[in-house]
C-alpha positions in Angstrom: 160.6 -2.2 -96.5 162.5 -5.4 -96.2 160.8 -8.7 -96.9 159.3 -10.3 -93.8 157.0 -13.3 -93.0 153.6 -11.9 -92.2 150.7 -13.9 -90.8 147.3 -12.8 -92.0 143.8 -13.9 -90.8 140.2 -12.7 -90.9 136.7 -13.6 -90.2 134.0 -13.6 -92.8 133.4 -9.8 -92.6 137.1 -9.2 -93.2 137.7 -11.8 -95.9 137.6 -9.5 -98.9 140.0 -6.9 -97.3 142.2 -9.7 -96.1 142.6 -11.0 -99.7 143.4 -7.5 -101.0 146.0 -7.0 -98.3 147.5 -10.4 -98.9 148.0 -9.6 -102.5 149.6 -6.3 -101.5 152.0 -8.2 -99.2 152.8 -10.8 -101.8 153.4 -8.1 -104.4 155.9 -6.4 -102.1 157.8 -9.7 -101.7 156.7 -10.8 -98.3 156.1 -14.4 -97.3 152.5 -14.9 -96.3 151.1 -17.3 -93.7 147.4 -17.2 -94.5 145.4 -18.6 -91.5 142.0 -18.1 -93.0 139.1 -17.8 -93.3 138.8 -18.9 -96.9 135.4 -17.3 -97.7 132.6 -15.0 -96.6 130.8 -17.9 -94.9 130.1 -17.0 -91.3 132.8 -18.0 -88.8 133.9 -16.9 -85.3 136.6 -14.2 -85.2 138.2 -15.5 -81.9 139.3 -18.6 -83.7 141.3 -16.6 -86.3 142.7 -14.1 -83.8 143.9 -17.0 -81.7 145.5 -18.8 -84.7 147.4 -15.7 -85.7 148.5 -15.1 -82.1 149.9 -18.7 -81.9 151.8 -18.1 -85.2 153.4 -15.0 -83.7 154.2 -16.8 -80.4 155.7 -19.8 -82.2 157.9 -17.7 -84.5 156.1 -18.7 -87.7 155.7 -15.0 -88.6 157.4 -11.7 -87.5 154.2 -9.6 -87.8 150.5 -10.1 -88.3 147.5 -8.5 -89.9 144.0 -9.2 -88.7 140.7 -8.1 -90.2 137.1 -8.4 -88.9 134.1 -6.1 -89.1 135.6 -3.5 -86.7 139.0 -4.9 -85.9 138.2 -4.8 -82.2 137.0 -8.4 -81.5 139.8 -10.1 -83.4 142.4 -7.9 -81.8 141.0 -8.7 -78.4 141.3 -12.4 -79.2 144.9 -12.1 -80.4 145.9 -9.9 -77.4 145.2 -12.8 -75.0 148.6 -14.2 -76.1 151.4 -12.3 -74.2 153.7 -12.4 -77.2 151.2 -10.3 -79.2 150.7 -6.6 -79.2 147.8 -6.1 -81.6 146.6 -2.6 -82.3 143.4 -1.6 -84.0 144.3 1.1 -86.5 142.1 3.3 -88.6 144.5 5.5 -90.5 148.2 5.9 -91.2 148.7 8.0 -88.0 147.4 5.3 -85.7 149.4 2.6 -87.6 152.6 4.7 -87.2 152.1 5.4 -83.5 151.2 1.8 -82.8 154.7 0.9 -84.1 156.6 3.9 -82.8 155.2 3.9 -79.2 153.8 0.5 -78.6 156.0 -1.8 -80.8 152.8 -3.4 -82.1 153.5 -6.6 -83.9 150.0 -7.1 -85.1 147.7 -4.6 -86.9 144.0 -5.1 -86.8 141.6 -3.4 -89.2 137.8 -3.1 -89.4 136.6 -3.9 -92.9 133.3 -2.1 -92.2 135.2 1.0 -91.1 138.3 1.3 -93.3 138.3 1.4 -97.1 140.8 -0.4 -99.3 143.1 2.7 -99.9 143.3 3.6 -96.2 143.9 -0.1 -95.4 146.8 -0.1 -97.9 148.3 3.0 -96.4 147.9 1.5 -92.9 149.7 -1.6 -94.0 152.6 0.2 -95.6 153.1 2.5 -92.6 152.8 -0.4 -90.1 155.5 -2.4 -91.9 157.9 0.6 -92.5 157.8 2.2 -89.1 160.4 1.2 -86.5 159.8 1.1 -82.8 161.3 4.2 -81.1 162.4 2.4 -77.9 163.6 4.9 -75.4 161.0 6.0 -72.9 158.5 3.6 -74.6 160.6 0.4 -74.0 159.8 -0.1 -70.3 156.1 0.4 -70.9 156.1 -2.2 -73.8 158.0 -4.6 -71.6 155.2 -4.4 -69.0 152.7 -5.4 -71.7 154.4 -8.8 -72.1 154.5 -9.2 -68.3 150.7 -8.8 -67.9 
């Protein structure tokens, strides 16, 4: 996997997993844009999903990783930005298909649902898998037009 700039953000429930994944990314040579949160003190996940979405939109990062309790809420917040295609993933298969079929540029994980080893696998597969294009390309184009 070639080095990329990856934005990463979480709420309080996802903080510990965010830090673990941030270390994985740094160890693999990626440049990290850490958009918070900086602790397990309670915060609102929409603020962090929105911050990451802006980073993608503004070209500060090529891809993004979001973490909250379930991955669902923070992905919903990020997906309000048309430049973002955030997919909640639970395993390597969902991470692979999010990239192959949906050209997801943001992966969202639920820290209360996915353990550290599965999260590492999801991250690796998400970053290594290319978009297939072909029959999927017109559908993905429609996502940005919504």
